[in-house]
C-alpha positions in Angstrom: -26.9 -25.7 11.2 -24.3 -27.9 12.6 -25.4 -31.3 13.2 -26.5 -31.8 16.8 -23.8 -34.4 17.8 -20.8 -31.7 16.1 -22.6 -29.3 18.0 -22.8 -30.9 21.1 -19.1 -32.0 20.7 -18.4 -28.1 20.3 -20.7 -26.8 23.3 -18.8 -29.3 25.6 -15.6 -28.4 24.4 -16.4 -24.5 25.3 -16.7 -25.5 28.7 -12.9 -26.3 29.3 -12.1 -22.8 28.5 -8.4 -21.8 27.2 -5.5 -24.2 27.8 -2.0 -23.4 26.6 0.3 -25.8 25.4 0.9 -28.1 21.8 1.2 -31.5 22.9 -2.7 -32.7 22.3 -2.3 -30.6 19.0 0.7 -32.6 17.7 -1.2 -35.8 18.7 -4.2 -34.9 16.7 -2.3 -33.7 14.1 0.0 -37.0 13.6 -3.2 -38.8 13.7 -4.5 -37.1 10.7 -1.5 -37.3 8.6 0.2 -33.6 9.5 -2.2 -32.0 7.3 -0.8 -28.6 8.4 2.7 -29.6 6.6 0.5 -29.9 3.0 0.0 -26.2 2.4 1.8 -22.7 2.5 0.8 -20.1 5.2 1.1 -16.7 6.8 1.2 -16.8 10.6 -0.3 -13.5 11.9 0.2 -12.5 15.5 -0.8 -9.3 17.7 -2.8 -7.7 20.0 -5.0 -5.7 17.5 -4.7 -5.9 13.9 -3.9 -9.6 13.3 -7.4 -10.2 11.8 -7.5 -7.3 9.5 -4.1 -7.9 8.3 -5.3 -11.4 7.7 -8.3 -10.7 6.2 -6.4 -7.6 4.0 -3.6 -10.7 3.2 -6.4 -13.0 2.2 -7.9 -10.7 -0.1 -4.8 -9.7 -1.9 -3.5 -13.2 -2.7 -7.3 -14.2 -4.0 -7.0 -10.9 -6.4 -3.9 -12.3 -7.5 -5.5 -15.7 -8.5 -4.0 -17.7 -5.5 -6.5 -20.2 -4.1 -6.6 -18.9 -0.1 -7.6 -20.3 3.3 -8.2 -18.0 5.6 -8.4 -19.1 9.7 -9.4 -16.1 11.8 -11.1 -15.9 15.4 -13.9 -15.4 17.2 -16.5 -15.3 14.8 -19.4 -12.9 15.2 -22.4 -15.0 14.1 -21.8 -18.1 12.6 -18.8 -20.2 13.9 -18.0 -21.3 10.2 -17.1 -17.8 9.4 -13.4 -18.7 11.1 -12.9 -21.3 8.4 -12.8 -20.3 4.7 -11.2 -20.9 1.2 -11.5 -18.1 -1.3 -14.0 -16.3 1.3 -16.3 -18.7 1.5 -17.5 -20.3 4.8 -16.5 -24.0 5.4 -19.7 -25.7 3.8 -22.0 -27.2 7.0 -21.6 -31.1 5.5 -17.9 -30.4 5.5 -17.7 -28.9 8.9 -19.9 -31.5 10.6 -17.8 -34.1 9.0 -14.7 -32.8 10.2 -15.7 -32.6 13.7 -17.2 -36.2 13.9 -14.1 -37.3 12.7 -12.2 -35.4 15.2 -14.1 -36.6 17.8 -13.9 -40.3 17.3 -9.8 -39.4 16.8 -9.8 -38.0 20.4 -11.6 -40.4 22.1 -9.4 -43.5 20.6 -5.9 -41.0 21.2 -7.0 -40.5 24.8 -7.0 -44.2 25.2 -3.5 -44.3 24.2 -2.3 -41.6 25.9 -1.6 -39.3 22.7 -4.0 -36.8 24.1 -4.6 -35.9 27.5 -7.6 -34.4 28.8 -10.0 -32.6 26.6 -9.6 -30.8 23.5 -10.7 -26.9 24.0 -13.1 -25.5 21.5 -10.0 -23.7 19.5 -8.0 -26.7 19.3 -10.9 -28.3 17.8 -11.7 -25.5 15.0 -7.7 -25.4 14.3 -7.6 -28.6 13.5 -10.9 -28.5 11.3 -9.4 -25.9 9.8 -6.1 -27.4 8.8 -7.7 -30.8 7.6 -9.8 -28.8 5.3 -7.0 -26.0 3.8 -5.2 -29.5 3.4 -8.3 -31.2 2.0 -8.8 -28.0 -0.5 -5.3 -27.9 -1.4 -5.2 -23.8 -1.1 -2.1 -22.3 -2.1 -1.7 -20.2 0.9 -3.4 -19.7 4.1 -3.7 -16.9 6.4 -3.6 -18.0 10.2 -4.4 -15.7 12.7 -3.4 -16.6 16.2 -5.7 -16.9 18.7 -4.0 -16.3 22.0 -0.4 -14.8 22.5 1.5 -17.2 20.3 4.3 -19.4 21.8 1.4 -22.1 23.0 -0.9 -21.1 20.8 -3.0 -24.2 19.1 -1.9 -22.1 15.4 1.8 -22.6 16.2 2.3 -26.2 15.1 2.8 -24.7 11.5 6.0 -23.5 9.8 4.7 -20.7 7.9 6.4 -19.0 5.0 6.4 -15.6 6.7 5.8 -14.8 10.7 3.9 -11.6 11.0 3.6 -9.4 14.8 1.3 -6.6 14.2 1.3 -5.0 17.5 2.1 -5.8 21.0 0.0 -4.0 24.0 -1.7 -4.7 27.1 -4.5 -7.9 26.7 -4.9 -11.5 28.4 -2.7 -10.5 30.6 -3.4 -13.4 33.0 -2.4 -15.7 30.5 1.0 -13.9 28.8 2.2 -11.7 31.5 1.5 -8.3 32.9 4.5 -6.5 31.0 5.0 -5.6 27.8 8.2 -7.5 27.7 6.4 -10.9 28.9 3.6 -10.0 26.3 5.7 -9.7 23.5 7.8 -12.7 24.1 4.8 -14.8 24.1 4.1 -13.3 21.2 7.4 -13.4 19.5 7.0 -17.6 20.1 5.8 -17.7 16.9 9.2 -17.0 15.1 10.6 -19.9 13.6 14.2 -21.0 12.5 15.1 -19.2 9.4 11.8 -17.9 8.8 11.0 -14.0 8.1 9.3 -12.3 10.5 7.8 -9.2 9.8 7.0 -6.3 12.7 4.3 -4.0 12.8 5.4 -2.9 16.2 6.9 0.6 16.9 7.6 0.4 20.7 11.3 -0.3 21.1 11.0 -2.3 24.4 9.1 -4.8 22.0 11.2 -4.4 19.0 14.3 -5.1 21.5 12.5 -8.4 22.3 11.2 -9.8 18.6 14.9 -8.7 17.5 16.5 -10.8 20.3 14.0 -13.8 19.1 15.1 -13.1 15.5 18.6 -13.5 16.2 18.3 -16.6 18.4 16.4 -18.2 15.8 18.6 -17.2 12.5 14.8 -15.4 11.4 15.5 -12.4 9.0 13.4 -9.2 11.0 11.6 -6.6 8.2 10.2 -3.7 10.0 7.2 -2.3 8.2 8.0 1.2 9.6 11.2 1.5 8.9 14.5 0.1 6.6 13.2 2.5 4.0 9.5 2.0 4.5 7.2 5.2 6.0 3.3 5.6 5.8 2.1 8.7 5.7 -1.7 10.0 5.4 -3.9 12.9 4.9 -7.7 13.0 6.1 -10.5 13.6 3.5 -14.1 14.1 4.2 -14.9 10.2 4.1 -12.1 8.4 5.4 -8.0 8.6 5.1 -5.6 8.9 2.1 -2.3 7.0 2.6 0.7 6.6 1.0 3.4 4.0 1.6 6.7 4.1 0.5 8.8 1.1 0.7 12.3 0.4 -1.0 10.8 -1.1 -4.0 7.6 0.9 -5.1 4.9 3.5 -3.5 1.7 2.7 -2.6 -1.6 5.0 -2.5 -4.4 3.8 -1.1 -7.5 4.3 0.6 -8.8 1.2 3.3 -12.7 0.2 2.8 -11.9 -0.3 6.7 -12.5 2.9 8.7 -9.9 4.7 10.8 -6.1 5.4 10.7 -5.1 2.2 12.4 -6.4 0.4 9.4 -3.8 2.7 7.3 -1.0 0.6 9.5 -2.6 -2.5 9.1 -2.8 -2.0 5.5 1.0 -1.1 5.6 1.8 -4.6 7.5 -0.3 -6.3 4.8 1.8 -4.5 1.8 4.9 -5.2 3.7 4.1 -8.7 3.6 2.8 -9.3 0.5 6.2 -7.6 -0.8 8.3 -10.3 1.4 6.2 -12.7 0.2 7.0 -11.6 -3.7 10.3 -11.9 -3.0 10.0 -15.3 -2.4 8.7 -16.0 -5.6 4.7 -15.3 -5.8 3.5 -13.2 -8.2 1.5 -10.3 -6.8 0.7 -7.2 -8.9 1.0 -3.8 -7.5 -2.3 -2.8 -8.7 -4.2 -5.7 -7.1 -2.7 -5.2 -3.7 -4.1 -1.5 -3.8 -7.7 -2.8 -4.9 -7.6 -5.8 -2.4 -6.9 -2.8 0.4 -9.5 -0.8 -1.4 -12.2 -3.5 -1.4 -11.5 -6.0 1.6 -14.7 -6.3 4.2 -14.0 -7.3 7.6 -17.3 -7.1 10.0 -17.2 -5.5 13.4 -14.5 -3.2 12.7 -15.8 0.1 12.8 -18.4 -1.0 10.6 -21.2 1.1 9.4 -24.2 -0.6 9.0 -26.7 2.2 8.6 -26.6 5.6 7.4 -29.9 7.2 8.9 -29.5 6.7 11.9 -26.0 6.6 12.0 -24.6 3.0 13.8 -21.3 1.8 13.8 -20.1 -1.3 15.3 -16.7 -2.1 16.5 -15.6 -4.9 18.6 -12.5 -3.4 20.0 -11.8 -4.7 23.7 -8.7 -3.4 25.0 -7.4 0.2 25.4 -5.4 0.3 22.2 -8.4 -0.6 20.2 -11.0 1.3 22.1 -8.4 4.6 21.1 -8.7 3.5 17.8 -12.1 4.1 18.1 -12.5 7.1 20.3 -9.9 9.0 17.4 -12.2 8.0 14.6 -15.6 9.4 16.4 -13.6 12.5 17.6 -12.5 13.1 14.1 -15.1 11.9 11.6 -18.4 12.1 13.5 -17.6 15.0 15.6 -21.1 15.0 18.0 -21.9 13.1 20.8 -23.6 9.7 20.4 -25.6 7.0 22.1 -23.1 4.2 23.2 -24.6 0.9 23.8 -21.8 -1.1 25.8 -20.6 -4.6 27.1 -17.4 -6.3 27.8 -15.8 -9.3 29.4 -15.1 -9.7 32.9 -11.4 -10.6 32.2 -10.9 -7.4 30.1 -9.6 -4.1 31.8 -13.1 -2.1 32.0 -11.9 1.4 33.1 -9.8 1.4 30.3 -11.7 0.6 27.8 -14.4 2.7 28.8 -11.9 5.7 29.6 -11.6 5.9 25.9 -15.4 4.8 24.8 -18.0 7.1 27.7 -16.4 10.6 26.9 -17.8 10.3 23.4 -21.5 9.7 24.4 -24.6 11.6 25.6 -26.0 8.6 26.9 -24.9 4.9 27.6 -26.5 1.9 27.5 -25.0 -0.9 29.6 -25.9 -4.5 28.3 -24.5 -8.2 28.1 -24.3 -10.9 25.6 -25.3 -14.3 26.8 -22.1 -15.7 27.9 -20.9 -16.4 31.6 -17.8 -14.2 31.0 -19.7 -11.1 29.9 -19.4 -8.6 33.1 -23.2 -7.9 34.2 -24.6 -3.9 33.3 -25.3 -3.6 37.5 -21.5 -4.6 38.2 -20.2 -2.4 35.0 -22.2 0.5 36.4 -21.0 0.1 39.9 -17.5 -0.2 38.8 -17.6 3.1 36.4 -19.7 5.4 38.1 -16.8 8.1 38.3 -17.4 8.3 34.7 -21.2 8.7 34.4 -23.4 9.7 37.1 -26.4 8.1 35.0 -26.5 4.3 33.1 -29.1 2.6 31.3 -29.2 -0.7 32.4 -30.3 -3.6 29.8 -30.2 -7.6 30.8 -29.9 -8.3 26.6 -28.6 -7.0 23.8 -31.7 -6.6 21.7 -33.5 -4.5 24.6 -30.2 -2.2 25.0 -30.5 -1.7 21.0 -34.1 -1.1 21.0 -33.6 1.7 23.5 -30.5 2.9 21.6 -32.6 3.7 18.5 -35.6 4.9 20.4 -33.5 7.9 21.9 -31.7 8.0 18.6 -34.9 9.0 17.2 -33.3 8.6 13.7 -30.9 11.5 14.4 -28.2 11.2 17.1 -25.6 8.3 16.1 -25.1 5.0 17.8 -22.0 3.8 18.6 -22.3 -0.2 19.6 -18.8 -1.2 21.5 -16.7 -2.9 23.9 -16.6 -6.5 22.7 -17.0 -8.8 19.8 -19.4 -10.8 21.5 -21.1 -7.6 21.7 -20.9 -6.8 18.0 -22.1 -10.5 17.3 -25.4 -10.1 18.8 -26.0 -6.8 17.5 -25.7 -8.2 13.8 -27.9 -10.9 14.4 -30.6 -8.1 15.7 -30.4 -5.8 12.6 -30.1 -8.5 10.1 -34.0 -8.8 11.4 -34.3 -5.4 10.3 -33.9 -5.2 6.7 -34.1 -1.1 6.0 -33.1 2.0 7.2 -36.8 3.0 7.6 -37.2 0.2 9.7 -34.5 1.2 12.1 -35.5 5.0 12.1 -39.2 4.1 12.9 -38.4 1.8 16.2 
């Protein structure tokens, strides 16, 4: 458990929500002695896929003998999940020590004007990650952008490589309401002279990234052109991919389910090749092994076979489409959907992809102010279904789903990573498939 003082510091920071800007980060980093300058990094932005790509890259470099850091968000169960070295969460005592040190520094810097207002939850965790990676002397850290790019708290690093996985609609209230504006925000991570790898295919988005790369003299690598091609074939238990690059051909079957994970894997491979050209020693067989063994919970995660239970935290239209495509091809039958979503998301578009998959829909909410109330979701989405089951808490929703399933009908828990986190806590208390089937 985090100390009460450390937990209180984080709890208070959550009250301040999202605040885009880098001044407070720069002030705090100066006080810490610029820890972000003491380790190499890959910075990964994108609407979807950035967490999966970051996890794949971490696994690739770790299997090749490098000491790795991984900073991602959000967490599912435990906040320390966000900060890892060599795959291990930051230790509780270290995390508490860093939190309390940051609290003291913040208080001091407020008096001198180097910090204005309060640090946000994400800023605090980003500072913890950078200080921890510095202290641990990691060889390479994979740093996932939290929101956008240009003013994200992570955008104080000068990485070895900038990666933009995808650009689509999400967080429009912060990033803009057109793909051009959203792409411009994400392209804000592109640094002078630093290579940028783009996994995007949309020409409008590519033009924005190309323009930013020209302005900053940053070489642009495209994961799906310039002699790079991804193909696949469907198998009974997944997909087999082939990714051809100018230097090699990779055959792999990702451990993470879904067609979209093949694209994420290709992006991770292209990033690895780019870093290999910069001097990193990376073996092809270890790259493939990493893709085929990486673990990234909450992304089409199958936690039970009898009954079949799938958890996915996709919370925008493209994320929901990936889930829909997988369920239609690989499950092939109506399922029971447990659904929750945050109020600031495009509820209709996400539901439009997920609800047609279900024979029965249970609406619920995780214990967050941001979460939409089940009755509000039902009112907004009644055009999709004449009947919903409403449950005020996630455990009740999951118990109902298991009862309706009778151990036979598949269950999909989807719409929010916060929902998935609550589901993982619930299912952690059930230690066997027999218990699941008997509920």
